[in-house]
C-alpha positions in Angstrom: -1.3 6.0 -37.5 1.8 6.6 -35.3 -0.5 7.2 -32.3 -2.2 3.9 -32.7 1.0 2.1 -33.4 2.5 3.4 -30.2 -0.7 2.4 -28.4 -0.4 -1.2 -29.6 3.4 -1.3 -28.8 2.7 -0.2 -25.2 0.1 -3.0 -24.9 2.6 -5.4 -26.4 5.2 -4.4 -23.8 2.6 -5.0 -21.0 1.8 -8.3 -22.6 5.5 -9.4 -22.5 5.6 -8.7 -18.7 2.3 -10.5 -18.4 3.7 -13.5 -20.2 6.6 -13.5 -17.8 4.1 -13.6 -14.9 2.4 -16.6 -16.6 5.8 -18.3 -17.0 6.5 -18.0 -13.3 3.0 -19.3 -12.5 3.4 -22.3 -14.8 6.8 -23.0 -13.4 5.2 -23.2 -9.9 2.6 -25.7 -11.0 5.0 -27.7 -13.2 7.4 -28.4 -10.3 7.6 -32.1 -9.4 6.3 -31.4 -5.9 5.7 -28.5 -3.6 7.7 -29.6 -0.5 6.7 -28.4 2.9 9.2 -26.4 4.9 10.3 -29.1 7.2 13.1 -27.6 9.1 16.4 -29.6 9.2 17.6 -30.7 12.5 19.3 -28.1 14.5 23.1 -28.5 15.2 24.1 -29.8 18.6 25.7 -26.5 19.4 23.3 -23.8 18.5 24.8 -20.7 16.8 24.6 -17.3 18.4 21.9 -15.1 16.7 21.7 -11.4 16.7 18.2 -10.0 16.1 18.3 -6.5 14.6 15.2 -4.3 15.0 15.6 -1.1 12.9 13.1 1.6 14.0 12.5 5.2 13.1 9.6 7.1 14.8 7.5 3.9 15.5 5.7 4.9 18.7 2.7 2.8 17.9 4.5 -0.5 17.2 8.0 -0.4 18.8 7.0 -1.9 22.1 5.1 -4.7 20.4 8.1 -5.5 18.2 10.5 -5.6 21.1 8.2 -7.9 23.1 7.9 -10.3 20.1 11.7 -10.4 19.7 12.3 -11.1 23.4 9.7 -13.9 23.2 11.7 -15.8 20.5 12.3 -19.4 21.4 16.1 -19.5 21.5 18.5 -20.0 24.4 19.1 -16.7 26.2 22.9 -17.2 26.1 22.8 -17.6 22.3 20.6 -14.6 21.6 21.4 -10.9 21.2 18.8 -8.3 20.4 19.6 -4.9 19.0 17.0 -2.1 18.9 18.6 0.1 16.2 16.7 3.3 17.0 17.1 6.4 14.7 13.9 8.0 16.1 13.5 11.7 16.9 10.2 11.5 18.9 8.7 9.6 21.9 9.8 6.3 20.3 13.2 6.8 21.9 11.9 6.9 25.4 9.5 4.0 24.7 12.2 1.8 23.3 14.7 2.7 26.1 12.1 1.8 28.8 11.1 -1.5 27.1 14.7 -2.5 26.7 15.4 -1.8 30.3 12.5 -3.9 31.3 13.7 -6.9 29.3 17.3 -6.5 30.4 16.1 -6.7 34.0 14.6 -10.1 33.1 17.9 -11.4 31.8 17.5 -10.8 28.1 20.7 -9.7 26.2 19.2 -6.6 24.6 20.7 -3.2 23.7 19.1 0.1 22.7 21.4 1.7 20.1 20.2 5.3 19.4 21.8 7.2 16.5 21.3 11.0 16.5 21.9 11.1 12.7 20.3 8.9 10.1 23.4 8.4 8.0 22.6 5.7 5.4 19.0 5.4 6.8 18.0 1.8 7.4 21.1 0.4 5.7 23.3 2.6 7.8 21.5 1.5 11.0 21.9 -2.2 10.1 25.6 -1.6 9.3 26.2 0.2 12.6 24.5 -2.5 14.5 26.6 -5.2 12.8 29.7 -3.5 14.1 28.8 -4.6 17.6 26.8 -7.7 16.8 28.0 -10.9 18.4 25.9 -13.4 16.4 27.1 -15.5 13.5 23.5 -15.3 12.2 21.5 -12.1 11.9 17.7 -11.9 11.9 16.2 -8.6 10.7 12.7 -7.6 11.7 11.0 -4.3 10.7 8.9 -2.5 13.2 5.5 -3.7 11.9 6.4 -7.4 12.2 5.3 -10.0 14.8 7.5 -13.0 14.4 6.3 -16.4 15.6 8.2 -17.7 18.6 9.6 -20.6 16.7 10.9 -18.6 13.8 14.6 -19.3 14.6 14.0 -23.0 15.1 12.4 -23.2 11.7 15.2 -21.3 9.9 18.5 -21.8 11.6 18.9 -25.5 10.6 19.2 -24.6 7.0 22.5 -22.9 7.7 24.2 -26.2 8.2 24.7 -26.1 4.5 27.9 -24.1 4.2 26.8 -22.2 1.1 23.5 -20.9 2.5 23.8 -17.2 3.0 20.2 -16.2 3.8 16.8 -17.8 4.7 13.6 -15.8 3.9 10.2 -16.6 5.2 6.8 -15.5 3.8 5.0 -12.5 5.0 1.5 -12.8 6.5 -0.9 -9.8 7.0 -2.5 -9.1 10.4 -4.8 -6.4 8.9 -5.6 -7.8 5.4 -9.3 -7.3 5.9 -9.1 -3.8 7.3 -10.1 -2.0 4.0 -10.2 -2.3 0.3 -6.7 -1.0 0.2 -5.2 -3.6 2.5 -7.1 -6.4 0.7 -5.5 -5.2 -2.6 -2.0 -5.1 -1.0 -2.4 -8.6 0.6 -3.5 -10.1 -2.8 -0.5 -8.6 -4.6 2.0 -9.6 -1.8 0.5 -13.2 -1.6 1.2 -13.5 -5.4 4.8 -12.3 -4.9 5.6 -14.6 -2.0 3.8 -17.7 -3.4 4.5 -17.5 -7.1 7.6 -15.4 -7.5 9.7 -16.1 -4.5 8.9 -19.8 -4.3 9.4 -20.4 -8.0 12.7 -18.4 -8.2 14.0 -20.2 -5.2 13.2 -23.7 -6.4 14.2 -23.1 -10.0 17.7 -21.9 -9.1 17.0 -18.3 -10.1 18.0 -15.2 -8.2 15.6 -14.1 -5.6 15.9 -11.5 -2.9 15.8 -10.9 0.8 12.6 -8.9 1.4 14.1 -6.5 3.9 12.7 -8.2 7.0 11.6 -11.6 8.3 14.8 -13.2 7.0 18.0 -14.6 8.6 21.4 -13.8 7.2 24.7 -15.5 7.7 26.9 -12.6 8.9 29.9 -13.7 6.8 27.6 -13.6 3.7 26.8 -10.0 4.4 30.5 -9.1 4.8 31.6 -11.2 1.8 29.1 -9.3 -0.4 30.5 -5.9 0.7 28.1 -5.1 3.6 25.0 -2.9 3.6 25.1 -0.1 1.0 22.8 2.9 1.0 23.3 4.1 -2.5 19.8 2.7 -3.5 16.4 2.8 -1.8 16.2 -1.0 -1.6 19.3 -2.0 0.3 17.8 -5.5 0.7 17.5 -6.2 -3.0 21.0 -4.7 -3.6 22.7 -6.9 -0.9 20.8 -9.9 -2.1 22.1 -9.7 -5.7 25.6 -8.9 -4.5 25.6 -11.9 -2.3 24.2 -14.1 -5.0 26.8 -13.0 -7.4 29.4 -13.8 -4.8 28.2 -17.4 -4.8 25.9 -17.6 -1.8 22.7 -19.6 -2.0 19.4 -18.5 -0.5 16.5 -20.6 1.0 12.9 -19.6 0.8 10.3 -21.0 3.2 6.8 -20.8 1.9 5.1 -22.6 4.8 6.8 -20.4 7.5 5.1 -17.0 7.8 5.8 -13.8 9.8 2.7 -11.6 10.3 3.1 -7.9 9.6 1.0 -4.8 9.3 0.0 -3.4 5.9 -0.2 0.4 5.4 -3.7 1.5 6.1 -3.6 4.9 4.4 -3.1 5.6 0.7 -0.1 7.9 1.1 1.7 5.4 3.2 1.0 2.7 0.6 2.2 5.0 -2.2 5.4 6.0 -0.3 6.2 2.3 0.2 5.5 1.4 -3.5 7.5 4.4 -4.7 10.5 3.4 -2.6 10.3 -0.2 -3.9 9.9 0.8 -7.5 12.7 3.4 -7.6 15.0 1.2 -5.6 14.6 -1.7 -7.9 15.5 0.4 -10.9 18.5 1.8 -9.1 19.7 -1.8 -8.4 19.1 -2.6 -12.0 21.3 0.3 -13.1 23.9 -0.7 -10.5 24.1 -4.5 -10.9 22.6 -5.7 -14.2 25.9 -5.2 -16.0 27.5 -7.5 -13.4 24.7 -10.0 -13.8 25.2 -10.1 -17.6 28.9 -10.7 -17.1 28.4 -13.4 -14.5 29.1 -17.1 -15.3 25.5 -18.2 -14.9 22.9 -19.7 -17.3 21.1 -17.3 -19.7 17.8 -18.2 -18.1 19.1 -16.8 -14.8 20.3 -13.6 -16.5 17.0 -13.1 -18.3 15.0 -13.7 -15.1 17.1 -11.2 -13.3 16.3 -8.6 -16.0 12.6 -9.1 -15.5 13.0 -9.2 -11.8 14.9 -5.9 -11.5 12.7 -4.1 -14.0 9.4 -5.5 -12.8 8.1 -1.9 -12.1 8.6 -0.8 -15.7 5.0 -1.9 -16.5 3.8 1.0 -14.3 5.5 3.4 -16.8 3.9 1.4 -19.7 0.5 1.7 -18.0 0.8 5.5 -17.7 1.7 5.6 -21.4 -1.2 3.4 -22.2 -3.5 5.7 -20.2 -2.3 8.7 -22.2 -2.6 6.9 -25.5 -5.7 4.7 -25.2 -8.7 7.1 -25.5 -8.3 8.0 -29.2 -8.0 4.4 -30.4 -11.0 3.4 -28.2 -13.3 6.2 -29.2 -12.3 7.6 -32.6 -13.5 6.2 -35.9 -10.1 6.5 -37.7 -7.1 4.3 -37.4 -8.4 1.1 -39.1 -8.1 -2.2 -37.3 -5.8 -0.7 -34.7 -8.5 1.6 -33.5 -11.0 -1.2 -32.9 -12.2 -1.2 -29.3 -12.6 -4.9 -29.6 -8.9 -5.3 -30.3 -8.2 -3.2 -27.2 -10.6 -5.2 -25.1 -9.1 -8.5 -26.3 -5.5 -7.3 -25.5 -6.6 -6.0 -22.1 -8.4 -9.3 -21.2 -5.3 -11.2 -22.2 -3.1 -9.0 -20.1 -5.3 -9.1 -17.0 -5.8 -12.8 -17.5 -2.2 -13.3 -16.6 -2.8 -11.4 -13.4 -5.9 -13.5 -12.7 -3.8 -16.7 -12.9 -1.2 -15.3 -10.7 -3.6 -14.2 -7.9 -5.8 -17.4 -8.1 -2.7 -19.5 -7.7 -1.5 -17.7 -4.6 -5.0 -17.8 -3.0 -5.5 -21.5 -3.8 -2.0 -22.5 -2.5 -2.6 -20.6 0.8 -6.2 -22.0 1.1 -7.5 -18.5 1.5 -10.2 -17.7 -1.1 -12.1 -19.5 -3.7 -11.4 -18.9 -7.4 -14.6 -17.0 -7.9 -14.0 -14.7 -4.9 -10.5 -14.0 -6.1 -11.7 -13.2 -9.6 -14.4 -10.9 -8.2 -11.6 -8.9 -6.5 -9.6 -8.5 -9.7 -11.4 -5.4 -11.1 -10.6 -3.5 -7.9 -7.1 -4.8 -7.9 -6.6 -3.6 -11.5 -8.2 -0.3 -10.8 -5.9 0.5 -7.8 -2.7 -0.7 -9.6 -3.7 1.5 -12.6 -4.5 4.3 -10.3 -1.0 4.5 -8.8 0.7 4.4 -12.1 1.5 8.1 -12.1 3.2 7.7 -8.7 5.1 4.6 -9.8 6.0 5.9 -13.3 7.7 8.8 -11.5 9.6 6.4 -9.4 10.8 4.4 -12.4 11.9 7.5 -14.3 13.8 8.9 -11.3 15.5 5.6 -10.7 16.5 5.3 -14.4 17.8 8.8 -14.6 19.8 8.5 -11.3 17.9 11.1 -9.3 18.6 10.8 -5.6 16.0 11.0 -2.9 15.6 10.4 0.8 14.6 7.0 2.2 11.0 7.5 3.4 9.9 4.8 5.7 6.4 3.4 5.6 4.3 4.7 8.5 2.9 2.2 10.9 0.0 2.7 13.2 -0.6 -0.6 15.0 -3.7 -1.1 12.9 -5.1 -4.7 13.4 -8.9 -4.6 13.5 -11.5 -2.8 11.4 -12.8 -0.7 14.3 -9.4 0.9 14.7 -8.8 4.2 12.9 -5.6 5.8 11.7 -7.0 9.3 11.3 -5.8 11.6 14.0 -2.7 9.4 14.6 0.8 10.6 13.8 2.9 9.6 10.8 1.7 9.9 7.2 3.2 9.1 3.8 4.8 12.0 1.9 2.3 14.2 0.2 3.0 15.4 -3.4 1.2 17.0 -6.3 0.6 13.6 -7.8 -3.0 13.2 -6.5 -4.1 16.3 -8.5 -2.8 14.6 -11.7 -4.7 11.4 -10.7 -7.9 13.4 -10.2 -7.4 15.1 -13.6 -7.1 11.7 -15.2 -10.2 10.5 -13.4 -12.1 13.5 -14.9 -10.6 12.8 -18.3 -11.8 9.2 -18.2 -15.2 10.2 -16.8 -15.7 12.4 -19.9 -14.5 9.5 -22.1 -17.1 7.2 -20.5 -19.9 9.7 -21.2 -18.6 10.0 -24.8 -18.5 6.2 -25.3 -22.1 5.8 -24.1 -23.2 8.7 -26.3 -21.6 7.3 -29.4 -22.5 3.6 -28.7 -18.9 2.4 -28.4 -19.8 0.2 -25.5 -16.9 -2.2 -25.9 -14.7 0.5 -24.6 -16.6 1.0 -21.4 -15.0 -1.7 -19.2 -11.5 -0.2 -19.7 -12.6 3.4 -19.4 -14.7 2.9 -16.3 -12.0 0.8 -14.6 -9.4 3.6 -15.2 -11.8 6.3 -14.1 -12.6 4.5 -10.9 -9.0 3.7 -10.1 -7.7 7.2 -10.5 -10.6 8.7 -8.6 -10.2 6.2 -5.7 -6.4 6.7 -5.4 -6.6 10.5 -5.9 -9.4 11.1 -3.3 -7.8 8.7 -0.7 -4.5 10.5 -1.2 -5.9 13.9 -0.5 -7.9 12.6 2.5 
């Protein structure tokens, strides 16, 4: 009985996080109005802006990034661009040449090359800030292509003295490249439409997403500057600044296009860093949040926000516990596959509402088309649960690890391939565990068919397909 009780408790934990997702979705739709991001009038004297471009071995996208930054619509005498280059390959020469070209055209741009990666991205941003001349700082990762009017749509918000950061939504230039990029785009759309927008307009803590956001320099300094003691320096700084009293603005209707990871190991490296980093920030800052003089709803939302990757650990526990209740005859009502199916449908239903909302708001896909994508989305997110559970456990136990940047290949169109190009996500033994789980669930599918327990098939087949897809793509 303990086995089945643990199984239901894990499902209950997943349901709690699912209800939180539904809560955010309902808050989005219950808002009095969804205002457009009409930019406030710019001040008569435009502030000086420093654009920071942190890069590390980005030979396929570095020149594209520098060109996009130089094309920003902002007076030349009020704009400084810093290429914060920690690279150890040809990227150094490419950046140096591109910077020289733009300097000859009158652009205030510097190539700052560090020979050591002390502090990784956070260290590069801090080093650049030491010589920055702007009172505002725009950060752009190497895979971003900011629209020319990005500063004109964001800077006006800083006329309010308490605004410390303005974040814009991410768009995806290669969302239709593959199944993997479509899954990533669907998840990120939900994050930027439902989570970020709702938190911003409900007065809850929300975070700078590491790129495509403008900071007030004094807010960074007031919060203690960039720290590199977590893998998510953006989330860490955001919470420290918010706890210091700074207010953030989120612009849903202003988007900055970016490239999604095209290979599975790159995607898993990115997700691992985000998951582990968020748990590290939770360990570091949740005690301060609970002591802060803010409403309880803000504290509770911060708890869910900073632990939002815990469901991956719960999913792995569910995977390990679910086969006996689904297929064995013992265990009473708790062993009923119909109960499991009902709980699974209820949990995934929250994900459906979340994704449908984002696609409807963005005018991107019909409800039916979004729902048809859900089985693949669920399979992939379940398939990476081993990778993510490891991240959650390491973050909770305080294990240190190196900052592994997400590889970018300049992938924009379907006909482009990334095989044969440099840069890959870190390879581990995790894919072998994923393939073992795929075989395990394949055997469970056969057993379910043989014994007539057909109600268990949707869950078992989805898990089998998810682990097989993620494991095979990782090894490729």
